[in-house]
C-alpha positions as CSV (number, residue, x, y, z in Angstrom):
1,M,0.0,0.0,0.0
2,S,1.4,3.4,-1.0
3,A,2.2,6.2,1.4
4,V,-0.2,8.4,-0.5
5,A,-3.1,6.0,0.1
6,K,-2.2,5.7,3.8
7,R,-2.1,9.6,4.2
8,Y,-5.5,10.0,2.6
9,A,-7.0,7.1,4.6
10,L,-5.5,8.5,7.9
11,A,-7.0,11.9,7.3
12,L,-10.4,10.5,6.5
13,F,-10.1,8.1,9.5
14,Q,-9.4,11.1,11.8
15,L,-12.5,12.9,10.4
16,A,-14.6,9.8,10.9
17,K,-13.5,9.5,14.5
18,E,-14.2,13.2,15.2
19,N,-17.7,12.9,13.7
20,N,-18.4,9.5,15.3
21,Q,-19.0,8.0,11.8
22,L,-16.4,5.3,11.6
23,E,-19.0,2.6,10.8
24,Q,-20.7,4.7,8.1
25,Y,-17.4,5.6,6.4
26,E,-16.2,2.1,6.6
27,S,-19.4,0.8,5.0
28,E,-19.2,3.4,2.3
29,L,-15.5,2.7,1.6
30,R,-16.2,-1.1,1.4
31,E,-18.7,-0.2,-1.3
32,V,-16.2,2.0,-3.1
33,K,-13.6,-0.8,-2.9
34,K,-16.1,-3.4,-4.2
35,A,-17.2,-1.2,-7.0
36,L,-13.6,-0.7,-8.2
37,A,-12.5,-4.3,-7.6
38,D,-15.6,-5.8,-9.3
39,N,-15.7,-3.5,-12.3
40,A,-12.5,-3.3,-14.3
41,D,-14.2,-1.0,-17.0
42,F,-15.2,1.5,-14.3
43,K,-11.7,1.5,-12.8
44,N,-10.1,1.9,-16.3
45,L,-12.5,4.7,-17.1
46,L,-11.3,6.6,-14.1
47,K,-7.6,6.1,-15.1
48,L,-8.1,7.5,-18.6
49,P,-5.6,10.4,-19.0
50,K,-7.7,12.0,-21.7
51,L,-10.9,12.1,-19.7
52,P,-10.9,15.5,-17.9
53,S,-11.0,15.5,-14.1
54,E,-14.3,17.3,-14.1
55,K,-15.9,14.5,-16.1
56,K,-14.4,11.9,-13.7
57,K,-15.8,13.8,-10.8
58,E,-19.2,13.9,-12.4
59,I,-19.1,10.1,-12.8
60,L,-18.0,9.6,-9.2
61,T,-20.8,11.8,-8.0
62,Q,-23.3,9.8,-9.9
63,V,-21.9,6.4,-9.0
64,F,-21.4,7.2,-5.3
65,S,-24.4,9.6,-4.9
66,K,-25.4,8.1,-1.5
67,T,-21.9,8.4,-0.1
68,S,-21.2,10.9,2.7
69,T,-19.6,14.3,1.9
70,Y,-16.2,13.5,3.3
71,V,-15.8,10.2,1.6
72,L,-17.0,11.7,-1.8
73,N,-14.7,14.7,-1.2
74,T,-11.7,12.4,-0.6
75,L,-12.4,10.6,-4.0
76,M,-12.7,14.1,-5.6
77,L,-9.3,15.1,-4.1
78,L,-7.7,12.0,-5.5
79,C,-9.2,12.8,-8.9
80,D,-7.8,16.4,-8.7
81,A,-4.4,15.1,-7.8
82,H,-4.6,12.6,-10.7
83,R,-4.3,9.7,-8.2
84,E,-7.4,7.8,-9.3
85,E,-5.5,4.5,-9.1
86,E,-5.1,5.1,-5.4
87,M,-8.9,5.0,-4.6
88,E,-9.0,1.3,-3.9
89,A,-5.9,1.4,-1.8
90,V,-7.3,4.4,0.2
91,A,-10.4,2.3,1.0
92,E,-8.3,-0.7,2.0
93,S,-6.0,1.4,4.2
94,F,-9.1,3.0,5.9
95,I,-10.6,-0.4,6.5
96,E,-7.3,-1.6,8.0
97,L,-7.2,1.5,10.3
98,V,-10.7,0.8,11.5
99,N,-9.9,-2.9,12.0
100,N,-6.8,-2.0,14.0
101,E,-8.8,0.3,16.2
102,R,-11.3,-2.5,16.9
103,G,-8.8,-5.4,17.2
104,I,-10.1,-7.1,14.1
105,A,-8.3,-8.7,11.2
106,E,-9.5,-9.4,7.7
107,A,-9.4,-13.1,6.8
108,V,-10.2,-15.2,3.7
109,V,-11.3,-18.7,4.5
110,Y,-11.3,-21.2,1.6
111,S,-13.6,-24.2,2.1
112,T,-15.3,-26.8,-0.1
113,R,-18.8,-25.5,1.0
114,P,-20.2,-22.3,2.6
115,L,-19.3,-22.0,6.3
116,S,-22.1,-21.9,8.8
117,A,-22.3,-19.1,11.3
118,S,-21.0,-21.3,14.1
119,E,-18.1,-22.5,12.0
120,S,-17.2,-18.9,11.1
121,E,-17.3,-18.0,14.7
122,A,-15.1,-20.9,15.7
123,I,-12.6,-20.1,13.0
124,S,-12.6,-16.5,14.1
125,S,-12.0,-17.2,17.8
126,V,-9.2,-19.7,17.1
127,F,-7.3,-17.8,14.4
128,A,-7.8,-14.3,15.8
129,K,-5.7,-15.3,18.8
130,K,-2.9,-16.6,16.6
131,V,-2.5,-13.1,15.0
132,G,-3.0,-11.1,18.1
133,K,-6.5,-9.8,17.4
134,T,-9.9,-10.2,19.1
135,S,-11.8,-11.4,16.1
136,L,-11.8,-11.9,12.4
137,N,-13.9,-10.4,9.6
138,I,-14.2,-13.5,7.4
139,E,-14.7,-13.7,3.7
140,N,-15.6,-17.3,2.7
141,I,-14.5,-18.5,-0.7
142,I,-15.7,-21.8,-2.0
143,D,-12.8,-23.8,-3.5
144,S,-13.3,-27.4,-4.5
145,N,-9.6,-27.9,-5.2
146,I,-8.8,-28.1,-1.4
147,L,-10.8,-31.4,-1.2
148,G,-11.7,-30.9,2.4
149,G,-10.9,-28.9,5.5
150,V,-10.1,-25.2,5.4
151,K,-7.3,-22.8,4.4
152,V,-7.2,-19.5,6.2
153,R,-5.4,-16.4,4.9
154,I,-4.9,-13.5,7.3
155,G,-2.8,-10.7,5.7
156,N,0.3,-12.5,4.4
157,R,-0.1,-15.5,6.7
158,I,-1.6,-18.7,5.5
159,F,-2.9,-21.5,7.8
160,D,-3.4,-24.5,5.6
161,G,-5.6,-27.2,7.2
162,S,-7.0,-28.4,3.9
163,L,-6.8,-32.0,2.8
164,Q,-4.9,-30.9,-0.4
165,G,-2.4,-29.0,1.8
166,K,-1.8,-32.1,4.0
167,L,-1.4,-34.3,0.9
168,D,1.1,-31.8,-0.5
169,R,3.1,-31.8,2.7
170,L,3.1,-35.6,2.9
171,K,4.3,-35.8,-0.7
172,R,7.2,-33.4,0.1
173,E,8.2,-35.5,3.1
174,L,8.1,-38.7,1.2
175,I,10.2,-37.2,-1.6
176,S,12.9,-35.8,0.7
């Protein structure tokens, strides 16, 4: 994550804390992040050098019309500074700041089927302690390649309890 993204996110984070709107801004920035991550055409449109900043700002205002003033203004500032490519990183950095404030970590859990609420809670309580957090915000991804069990990714750490991972480790042991 760039220093620029962190600076913008920190400024917005401080405004959110002052105005007691951390949850609202977090929710809005998750939507911004999702819109940019899920729509490559939209992201590429914002990066077009020939498209004037004013037109980009109009598009942002239309797409994020329900977004609070400070979040929208942050996106506009990024546009004015020709840093549209940083929008997703600003959202990620803001979410990270909020999570650190609350003692939460983002986690991706790969499983062969959707996790139940109790399974998600159990994974959260066990793995949060391993990374020094109080809980995990879990995104569950269905992956039939793991055969069984789960694989948990928290930041750059991977905890592989999948059947495929166990078979791979056994294979390496037998070969060596």
